[in-house]
C-alpha positions in Angstrom: 28.1 -1.9 -2.2 29.4 -3.2 -6.1 26.6 -2.5 -8.8 26.8 -5.3 -11.1 27.5 -4.7 -14.8 24.0 -6.9 -14.7 22.2 -5.2 -12.2 22.9 -2.0 -14.3 21.5 -3.4 -17.3 17.9 -4.5 -15.7 17.5 -1.3 -14.2 18.3 1.1 -17.4 15.3 -1.6 -19.1 13.5 -1.0 -16.2 13.9 3.0 -16.3 13.4 2.7 -20.4 10.2 0.3 -19.6 8.7 2.8 -17.1 9.0 5.7 -19.0 7.7 4.7 -22.3 5.1 3.2 -20.4 4.4 6.8 -19.2 4.9 8.3 -22.7 2.8 5.9 -24.3 0.0 6.4 -22.3 -0.2 9.9 -22.3 1.2 10.4 -25.6 -0.1 7.8 -28.1 2.3 5.0 -30.1 2.9 7.4 -33.2 4.0 10.8 -30.9 6.5 9.0 -28.8 10.0 8.9 -29.9 13.0 6.2 -28.6 15.6 9.0 -28.4 13.2 11.2 -25.8 12.5 8.0 -23.7 16.3 7.2 -23.8 17.6 11.1 -23.0 14.9 10.8 -20.1 16.6 8.2 -17.9 19.6 9.9 -18.8 21.3 7.1 -21.1 21.9 6.6 -24.9 19.7 6.1 -28.0 22.1 3.3 -29.1 20.9 1.8 -25.1 17.9 2.1 -25.7 18.0 0.3 -28.7 20.0 -2.5 -26.9 17.2 -3.0 -24.4 14.6 -2.9 -27.0 16.3 -3.0 -31.0 13.1 -0.5 -31.9 10.2 2.0 -30.6 8.1 -0.9 -31.4 10.3 -3.3 -29.6 9.8 -0.9 -26.5 6.0 -0.7 -26.7 5.4 -4.2 -27.7 7.1 -4.9 -23.8 5.1 -2.4 -21.7 2.2 -3.6 -23.7 3.2 -7.5 -22.5 3.8 -5.6 -18.6 0.1 -4.1 -18.8 -1.4 -7.0 -20.1 0.0 -8.9 -17.3 -1.1 -6.5 -14.6 -4.4 -6.9 -16.0 -4.7 -10.8 -16.1 -3.4 -9.9 -12.3 -5.9 -8.2 -11.5 -9.1 -10.0 -12.6 -7.2 -13.1 -11.0 -7.3 -11.3 -7.7 -10.8 -9.4 -7.7 -11.7 -13.7 -8.4 -9.9 -14.8 -5.8 -12.1 -13.8 -2.4 -14.9 -16.1 -3.8 -15.4 -19.7 -3.5 -18.2 -19.6 -6.1 -17.0 -20.4 -9.6 -19.6 -18.6 -10.8 -19.1 -15.6 -8.9 -15.5 -15.8 -10.1 -16.6 -15.4 -12.8 -18.7 -12.2 -12.9 -16.2 -10.4 -10.6 -13.1 -11.3 -12.8 -15.3 -9.9 -15.6 -16.2 -6.9 -14.2 -12.6 -6.6 -13.0 -11.4 -6.2 -16.9 -14.8 -3.9 -18.0 -13.7 -1.3 -15.2 -9.9 -1.6 -16.1 -11.6 0.2 -19.4 -11.6 3.4 -17.6 -7.7 3.3 -16.3 -5.6 5.6 -19.1 -3.2 3.6 -19.4 -5.0 0.4 -20.1 -7.2 2.2 -22.5 -4.5 3.9 -24.3 -2.1 0.9 -24.7 -3.8 -1.8 -24.6 -7.4 -1.3 -26.2 -6.6 1.4 -28.8 -3.3 1.2 -29.8 -2.2 -2.1 -29.5 -4.5 -3.6 -32.2 -3.5 -1.6 -34.9 0.6 -1.4 -34.0 1.1 -4.2 -33.1 -1.5 -5.9 -35.4 -4.8 -8.2 -34.5 -3.3 -11.7 -34.9 0.0 -10.6 -32.0 -2.8 -8.1 -29.8 -5.0 -11.4 -29.4 -1.9 -13.5 -28.5 -0.6 -11.4 -26.3 -4.1 -11.5 -24.6 -4.6 -14.7 -24.7 -1.2 -14.9 -22.3 -2.7 -12.9 -19.6 -6.7 -12.4 -18.9 -8.5 -14.2 -22.0 -6.7 -17.6 -19.8 -7.9 -16.8 -16.5 -11.3 -16.6 -18.3 -10.8 -20.4 -20.3 -10.3 -21.7 -16.6 -12.8 -19.8 -14.8 -15.9 -21.4 -17.5 -13.6 -24.8 -16.9 -14.5 -24.6 -13.8 -18.1 -23.8 -13.7 -18.6 -26.8 -16.5 -16.9 -29.6 -14.5 -19.4 -28.2 -11.8 -22.1 -28.4 -13.6 -23.3 -24.7 -13.2 -23.3 -24.4 -17.0 -23.9 -26.9 -19.9 -21.0 -29.6 -20.4 -20.1 -28.0 -24.2 -16.5 -27.2 -25.9 -14.9 -24.1 -23.8 -12.7 -22.9 -26.3 -15.6 -21.0 -28.9 -17.3 -20.1 -25.9 -14.2 -18.2 -24.5 -13.6 -16.5 -27.3 -16.7 -15.8 -27.6 -17.2 -13.8 -24.1 -13.6 -12.6 -24.8 -14.4 -10.8 -27.6 -17.7 -9.2 -26.2 -15.8 -7.8 -23.1 -12.7 -7.0 -25.2 -15.1 -4.8 -27.1 -17.3 -3.7 -24.2 -14.0 -2.5 -22.4 -13.2 -0.2 -25.7 -16.4 1.3 -25.8 -16.2 2.0 -22.3 -12.3 3.4 -22.8 -14.4 5.8 -25.0 -17.4 7.1 -23.1 -17.6 9.4 -21.3 -21.4 8.8 -19.8 -20.7 8.1 -15.8 -23.6 5.4 -16.2 -22.2 3.4 -18.8 -20.2 0.9 -16.0 -22.6 0.2 -14.1 -25.5 -0.5 -17.2 -21.9 -2.9 -19.1 -22.4 -4.7 -15.6 -26.2 -5.0 -15.8 -25.7 -6.2 -19.5 -22.6 -8.5 -18.6 -24.6 -10.5 -15.6 -27.8 -10.7 -18.1 -25.0 -12.2 -21.0 -24.0 -14.7 -18.3 -26.6 -16.0 -16.4 -27.9 -17.0 -20.1 -25.6 -19.2 -19.8 -26.3 -21.2 -16.4 -27.7 -24.8 -16.6 -31.0 -24.1 -15.8 -31.6 -21.5 -18.8 -30.6 -24.4 -20.6 -32.7 -27.0 -20.0 -35.8 -28.0 -22.1 -39.2 -27.7 -20.1 
């Protein structure tokens, strides 16, 4: 079977992404050399620059891939539940647990904000897991599970809290850190329930 040029280009891009991802996760952004990535997959440095234009370009593509997977993980964790409240809890727990994944920890939580800058990193996060959070909160407001309120600021507050907690988990050596964080998350979320906001 003849492989077309387009298929060859796509295969080269996938190989560079996979090798870049492996190295960024293992060594950190600053210790990765694009020439080494290219040589490891059997292509020239020029071919790597053709696909990604720079090491930062390759890193940006890797971050986007890992964040998409993280968003999928959050959505997948929420799928088994019919109750919007349990969907929110499950999705938030999946996001926090991802902080223990070495690839997510190094690429998304530690290096991406520093390398890409806070604004770009937040915009990419918005396209992945933060979008699912906003959708979940919208559903809860519509269902009356939480008080009717603007969802945008609430989503930002929760997203910021969970990003900070995930980063803390990524750096924590405690075996109890995840369970303790999940308990704190439940207390935080329970404070949003409509019945807790009712006046006596």
